[in-house]
C-alpha positions as CSV (number, residue, x, y, z in Angstrom):
1,M,-14.9,4.3,-12.4
2,V,-10.9,3.3,-10.9
3,Q,-9.0,1.4,-12.8
4,I,-6.1,-0.7,-11.2
5,K,-2.8,-2.2,-12.4
6,T,-1.4,-4.1,-10.2
7,F,2.8,-4.6,-11.0
8,V,4.6,-7.3,-9.5
9,F,8.3,-4.7,-8.5
10,N,11.7,-6.8,-6.6
11,P,13.0,-9.5,-4.7
12,F,10.4,-9.6,-2.2
13,Q,7.6,-9.6,-5.1
14,E,6.3,-7.5,-4.1
15,N,2.6,-5.7,-5.0
16,T,2.7,-2.0,-6.5
17,F,-0.4,-0.3,-7.7
18,L,-1.2,2.2,-9.9
19,L,-4.9,3.3,-10.1
20,F,-6.5,5.7,-12.5
21,D,-9.7,7.3,-13.1
22,E,-11.8,8.5,-16.1
23,T,-9.7,11.6,-15.8
24,N,-6.6,10.9,-16.4
25,E,-5.0,11.5,-12.8
26,C,-3.6,8.2,-11.1
27,V,-1.9,7.7,-8.0
28,V,1.1,5.0,-7.8
29,I,0.6,3.5,-3.6
30,D,3.8,1.8,-2.4
31,A,6.0,2.2,-4.6
32,G,8.6,-1.0,-4.4
33,C,10.4,-0.7,-8.6
34,N,14.1,-0.4,-7.9
35,E,16.0,-1.9,-10.4
36,T,16.2,0.3,-13.5
37,N,13.9,-2.3,-15.7
38,E,11.5,-1.6,-12.8
39,H,11.2,2.3,-13.1
40,L,11.4,2.3,-17.3
41,E,7.8,0.0,-16.7
42,L,6.4,1.9,-14.3
43,L,6.7,5.1,-16.4
44,A,6.2,3.9,-20.2
45,F,2.7,3.0,-18.2
46,I,1.9,6.2,-17.6
47,E,3.1,7.4,-21.1
48,E,0.7,4.8,-22.5
49,K,-2.2,6.2,-21.1
50,G,-1.6,9.2,-21.2
51,L,-1.7,9.4,-17.0
52,K,-1.0,12.6,-14.9
53,L,0.9,11.3,-11.5
54,K,-0.8,12.7,-8.2
55,K,0.0,11.3,-4.9
56,I,2.7,8.1,-3.9
57,I,1.0,6.9,-1.3
58,N,2.2,4.5,1.1
59,T,0.7,1.9,3.0
60,H,3.4,1.5,5.0
61,C,6.9,1.8,5.0
62,H,8.6,-0.9,5.2
63,I,11.9,-0.9,2.9
64,D,10.0,-3.6,0.7
65,H,7.5,-0.6,-0.6
66,I,9.2,2.5,-0.8
67,L,12.7,1.6,-3.1
68,G,11.0,4.0,-5.6
69,N,9.6,6.9,-3.8
70,A,12.8,9.1,-3.9
71,F,12.9,8.0,-7.6
72,L,9.2,9.3,-8.5
73,V,9.1,11.9,-6.0
74,E,12.2,13.7,-8.1
75,K,10.5,12.5,-11.1
76,F,6.9,13.7,-11.3
77,G,7.7,16.5,-8.0
78,V,4.1,14.4,-6.6
79,S,4.2,15.2,-2.9
80,S,4.3,11.4,-0.8
81,V,0.8,10.1,1.3
82,A,1.6,7.8,4.6
83,H,1.2,7.4,9.0
84,K,2.9,9.3,10.9
85,A,3.4,6.3,13.3
86,D,5.5,4.6,10.6
87,I,8.2,7.7,10.7
88,P,10.9,5.2,12.4
89,L,10.8,2.8,9.9
90,L,11.0,5.5,6.9
91,E,14.4,6.8,9.5
92,R,15.8,3.2,9.3
93,S,15.2,2.6,5.6
94,N,18.7,3.3,4.8
95,D,20.0,0.0,7.7
96,M,17.8,-1.6,6.3
97,A,18.3,-1.5,2.3
98,I,21.5,-2.3,3.4
99,A,20.8,-5.4,4.8
100,F,18.5,-6.9,2.9
101,G,20.9,-6.0,0.0
102,F,19.6,-3.1,-2.1
103,D,21.3,0.2,-3.3
104,L,18.5,2.5,-2.0
105,K,18.5,6.1,-2.5
106,K,17.0,7.1,1.2
107,P,13.7,7.9,0.4
108,P,11.8,11.5,0.9
109,M,10.0,12.4,3.7
110,P,5.8,12.1,3.3
111,D,4.3,15.7,2.5
112,V,1.0,14.4,3.8
113,W,0.3,12.9,7.0
114,V,-3.2,10.6,7.0
115,N,-5.2,9.3,9.9
116,H,-8.3,6.8,10.4
117,N,-11.0,8.1,8.4
118,D,-8.8,10.9,6.4
119,I,-10.3,11.0,2.5
120,I,-7.4,10.9,0.1
121,E,-8.7,13.0,-3.7
122,F,-7.8,12.0,-6.5
123,G,-9.7,12.9,-10.1
124,N,-13.5,11.7,-9.1
125,T,-12.0,8.8,-6.9
126,R,-12.4,8.9,-3.1
127,L,-10.0,6.8,-1.1
128,K,-10.8,6.4,3.4
129,A,-7.7,5.8,4.8
130,L,-8.1,2.9,7.2
131,H,-5.3,2.9,9.8
132,V,-4.7,-1.0,10.7
133,P,-2.2,-0.5,12.9
134,G,0.5,-4.5,14.0
135,H,2.0,-5.4,10.6
136,S,3.4,-1.5,11.1
137,P,2.1,0.8,13.5
138,G,1.2,3.8,10.1
139,S,0.0,0.1,7.9
140,I,-3.2,2.1,6.4
141,A,-5.6,0.9,4.6
142,L,-7.3,2.7,1.6
143,Y,-10.4,1.6,0.7
144,C,-12.7,2.9,-2.1
145,E,-16.4,2.3,-1.4
146,K,-17.7,3.3,-4.9
147,D,-15.8,1.0,-6.3
148,E,-16.0,-2.0,-3.9
149,F,-12.2,-2.4,-3.1
150,V,-9.8,-2.0,-0.4
151,I,-5.6,-2.1,-0.7
152,V,-4.7,-3.6,2.9
153,G,-0.6,-2.9,2.3
154,D,1.0,-6.2,4.1
155,V,-2.3,-6.6,6.7
156,L,-4.2,-8.7,4.7
157,F,-3.9,-12.1,2.7
158,K,-5.6,-14.6,0.6
159,G,-5.7,-17.1,3.6
160,S,-2.6,-15.8,5.8
161,I,-2.3,-12.1,7.7
162,G,0.7,-10.3,8.0
163,R,4.1,-10.6,10.0
164,A,2.9,-9.2,13.5
165,D,7.2,-10.0,14.7
166,L,9.0,-7.4,13.0
167,P,10.1,-4.2,14.6
168,G,6.6,-2.1,16.2
169,G,4.7,-5.2,15.0
170,D,2.2,-6.3,17.3
171,Y,-0.2,-9.5,16.9
172,D,-3.1,-8.8,18.9
173,T,-3.1,-5.3,17.5
174,L,-2.9,-6.9,14.0
175,I,-6.0,-8.8,14.7
176,N,-8.0,-6.4,16.2
177,S,-7.6,-4.0,13.6
178,I,-8.7,-6.7,10.3
179,R,-11.6,-7.7,12.7
180,E,-12.6,-4.2,14.0
181,N,-11.8,-2.2,10.5
182,L,-11.2,-5.1,7.4
183,F,-14.6,-7.6,8.4
184,T,-17.1,-4.8,8.5
185,L,-16.3,-3.8,5.6
186,P,-18.9,-5.5,2.9
187,D,-18.2,-9.3,1.8
188,N,-18.0,-8.7,-1.4
189,I,-15.5,-6.0,-1.1
190,V,-12.2,-6.8,-3.2
191,V,-8.8,-7.3,-1.0
192,Y,-5.7,-5.8,-3.3
193,P,-2.9,-7.0,-1.4
194,G,0.8,-6.2,-0.5
195,H,1.8,-9.6,-2.1
196,G,0.3,-12.8,-3.2
197,E,-3.6,-12.9,-5.8
198,K,-6.5,-10.4,-5.1
199,T,-10.0,-12.2,-2.5
200,T,-12.5,-10.5,-0.5
201,I,-13.6,-9.7,2.5
202,G,-16.8,-12.3,2.3
203,F,-13.6,-15.3,1.5
204,E,-11.0,-14.4,4.4
205,K,-14.3,-13.8,7.1
206,R,-15.1,-18.0,5.6
207,T,-12.1,-19.0,5.6
208,N,-9.3,-17.6,6.7
209,P,-7.4,-20.1,9.8
210,F,-6.6,-17.0,11.2
211,F,-10.4,-16.1,11.9
212,I,-11.7,-19.5,12.0
213,N,-14.0,-18.5,14.4
214,Y,-14.5,-14.9,13.9
């Protein structure tokens, strides 16, 4: 069974997720750690639990979600995973860091590019990548059918949706992504967003104001 540890990092209060199972293998999803104290907090948890970091996965490549990529790749020598459509965001990451006042070490390009329905594995765990563009061109959600959760980045929030007015975003595409690839999941699936608290697919289908007529 997968265990999920949530860290809240950087001034954007971004959710970084560390997933691990009974094999002690783990992945970090959306490494938003930027300051030394945030690096140390994440490392301390990995060391305390005796975990083996296998991959870094990006649900998307906006600056607040990739701040810790370079640190973790260098520290652990692991591969990073993303969707190719977000390459332009990675290429502009230094400009974005300057705009928001971050001292960023440029994140390396991912070693692994995923597509819709690709399976990402670690330990005994399988995560299905769902391509959910609209917030960014390469946004993905990570669905664990066995343990009944999905990590959605900034696509869907409790009572809201992600921004579609950033470069590469599109409102209609975002709405369709949620309807076709998230709201088709079972209602009991727990949703872990990139900011704020968790929710469920069923709750959002019933109450999210952006889908009141869904």
